[in-house]
N, C-alpha and C positions, 0 to 999 in steps of 0.2 A: 332468253336463252342465248348463251355465247358459244358459238360453234368452236371457236379457238380454245376456250377454256375446257369444253367437253373433250376435245381431242387431247389436250394436255393431261386431263384427269385420267383418261383411258390408258395413257402411256406411263403414268406414274407408278413406280414400283413401291410396294408397301410390305415387302418381305413375306408375302403369302397371307397377309391379313385381308381376306376377301371382303369382310364386313366393312372395314374402314375404307377400302377402295371403292366399294359400291356406294357408300355414303358420300365420298368425295365426288363421284360421278353424278349422284343425285343433286348435290349442291351446285355443281357446275351447270347442270341442266336447268336449275332454277335461277341461275345468275342473270342479271340484266346486262346492258351494254357496258356498264361501269364495273362489272365484276362483282356486284353485290347480290347476295341471296339471303332471304329471310323466311324459309319454310318453317312451320311450327314443328315442335318435337313430334306431335301426333302425325303430321304429314310424313316426316322422315321415318317414323316407325312403320307407317303403312307402306311406304315405297320400298324400304329395305327389308321389311318383314322380320324385324327383330324387336326385342323389348325396349322400353324406354331407357332402362338402365344401360343396356348395351349401346344404344345410340349416344348417351351422354359420355360413356367411356371412349367411344370412337371419336367423338368431337374433341375431347381433351387430347387424344393422341394426335389428331390432325393439327391441333393448335401447337402442340409440343414440337412437331416436325416442321412447323412454320408453313404448312400447306394451306392453312386458313388463319385468319385473325379477325378480331373484332373490327367491324367497319363502321361507317357513318350511320348512326341510329336514326337519322332524319327520315329514312325511308318508311319507318313504322310509326311516325308521329300521328297518323290518322287512326291508328288502332286504339281501342279503349285502354285506359290505364290498367295495368295488371294483366293484360292479355297481349302485350306487345312481344312478338318473337324477336330473338336476337339477330341482328344483321351481321353477316360474316362477309369478309372480303376473301374471294376464292383465288387460290394460287397467286398471292401477291408477289410482285416483282421485288427482288432484293435491291436495296439501296446501295449503289456503288459509291465508295469513298475515294475521292481523287486525292492522291498523295503528291505534295509538291516535292520537287527534286531538291537535293541538298544545295545545289547552286542557287536555285531560286530563293531558298531560305536565307543563304548568305547575302545575296543581293538585297533582299528586302530588309535585312537587319543591319546592313553596312551603313556607317555614319555618312552623312552628306557633308562634303568639304565646302566650307564657306570662306569667302575672302574677307580678311579683316578690314574693318572700316577705319582708315587712318585720318579721315577728315580732310584729306588733300585731294586736289584734282589729279586725274590720271594723265600721264604723259602720252602724247602721240608719237609715232615714229619720226615726225618732222619737228618735234619739240614744242608744238603748239598745244595750248590748253583746250581740252575737249569741252565743248559747251553742253552742259547737262540741263539747260533750261527747257522745261516741257513746252512743246509746241502743240497748239490745238489744231487738229486736222478736221477737215470736213468729211462727212460721210453721206451716203445715199439716203433716200427717203425711207423712213422707218428705222434708221439706225441712230444711235446716240454716240457721240464722240467721247473719247477718254483721253486724258492727258498722259500719253505715253510717248516715249522717244522713238520716232521713226515710223509709226503706224497709227492708223485710225481703227479702233476696236469697235466692231459692230455688235451691239447687244440686242438686235431685233428679235422679238419673240413671235413665232408663227402661231396664230390662233386657229385651232381646228374647229370646224363647224360642230355644233352640238349634236350628240349622238342619241339623245333621249327619244326624239320622234321615231328614228329608225328602230330603236330597241322596242318601243311600244308597238310599232307596226309588226315587227317580227314576232313579238309575244302574242299579238292578236291573231296572226296567221297560224302560229303553232297551236293556240287554243282552239281555233276553228277546225284545224285538221284533226286534233285529238277528239273533239266532240263528234265530228263526222264518223271517225273510225269506231268510236264507242257505240254509236247508233247502228253502224253496219254490223258490229259484233252482236248486238242485241237482236238484230233481224236475221242473222246468219243461221243456217241449218245445214247439216251434212247432206251432200247430194247422193245420187244413186251409186256413183263410183266409190264413194266413201263406204257405203253400206256393203258393197261387194268386197272391198279391200279388208274391211273389218271382219267380214265373214271368213275370208281366207286366212286371216291371222288369228282367228278364234278370239276376237275382242268384242265387247259390248259397245257398239258405236255410240249409243246415247250416253252411256256412262263416261266414255272417253271424251265426248263433246263437252260434257259438263266440266270435266277436269281441264280441258283445253281453254274454255272461257275463263275459269277461275285463275289459271296461270297467267293469262294475258292481262287480266285486270289487276292482279297482284303485282306484276312487274311493270305495269304502266307502259307496255310496249306492244301495241296492237299493229300487226303487219298490214300492209296494203292489200295483199292477196291472201284472204283467209282460207280459201279452198286449198291452195298449194301448201300453206302452213299446216293445215290439219292433216293433209296427206303425209307430210313429213313427220308429223307428230305420231301417227299410227305406225309408220315404218320404224321410227326410232324406238318407240315403246316396245315393239316386238323384238327388235335387235338387241336391246339392253335387258329384255326380260322385265320391263317395268310397266307392262300393260295392266289394264284394269281387269275386272272380273269377267268371266265368260258368261254368255247367256245361259241361264239355268235350263237344264234339260228336263223335259216332261217325264214324270215317273211312269214306268211301265205298268200297265194295268194287269192285275192278276187274274182277271176274268172269273167272276162268280155269277151265280144265278141272279143276283141283284145288281150287277154292275151296269153301267150306262150302255156299254156295247151290246150286252145281251138284251136289255130292255128295248133298244132301238130295233134289233132284229125281230123281236116278238111283235112290236108295233107294226112293222112293215108287213108282216104276214097276217096280222089280225088275230093273234093269239093272246089271250089274257095274261097279264103279268102275274096273276095268282097261280098259273099253271107252273108250279115249281119243278115238276118232272121234266117238262119240255125245256124250261129255262136252264135246268142243270145240264141237259144234253147239249144245248147250244153253247154253254160255257165250256164244257169239255172239248168241243170241237174247236172253239176259239183258242184254247190253250194248246191244242194240237197243231195249230197253225193253219187251219182251214180258212179259206177266203170267206168273208161275210156274204158275198153274193152267192157263192155255192151253197152256203147254209140256207139262205133265203129260198133259193130254187128248190132245194130238197124239202123244206117245210111246206112250200106251196104245193108241191107234187103230192106230199103225204096228206095234206089237208083235202085236196081235190079227190084223192083216192078214197078217203074216209067218207066224204060226202056222196060219192058215187055208190059205194056199198050201202050206205044208209038209205039211199033212194031206192 
């Protein structure tokens, strides 16, 4: 995720086209550090909550407005052929063309004046003939001399130490860091604070954690502090309205003579479940909102009273 791109996307004006703007925000949210994003069309459809056809139309509009463009497709080379999503560069910077001034163009095209070669020796102010015989000059160690008039030309070449060992070391260190963070992501689980925050934001914490892992693996950008990154993920999802599904609510029981709540009360009192008359009365009281404990107490009192009279 690029915070800078996300901020630019939120400030971009699209003439009231909320679908295209939301799609741009989603793409910026998926972008890696180099500004590249490659969510699948199915993912964009789910995030924006629009049809695939609408997503394709909005993508073409964003390309036409030069807010996105086709990026380096190397990021999806590990995907199976035929299933590789398109890589987009999000909010690419415009290339600035430096125009040379008119004076610079005149100077660059002006002819160079040369002295004609007359084949004669040049006269000096004293009338003497200038000696043009090349003189060999000595130079310091590592320099070669050139036959030039009046100076020794140093052609020493500085040899830089080979960089390959350093590059290999850096590559090995980067690989080790990536491996360690990948393992940390595999072992990571949302903590209690995450559960509380997801509950306040009406989000399914397990569903969001799955999306969080998939995003980090897809972008190959696993942060060092996973707890802080997931905390930001939940808050940003609620802010942009891009959160996942809510935890499904339990269906309200209609309370019948055969429902589980009625049967539990009959079992506690010791009344047979085949006693449909009593079961029906219990169901009616449950529908009325009577507390189960009060119903149990009344049934126990009625049962004891019937036993006393029978005795």
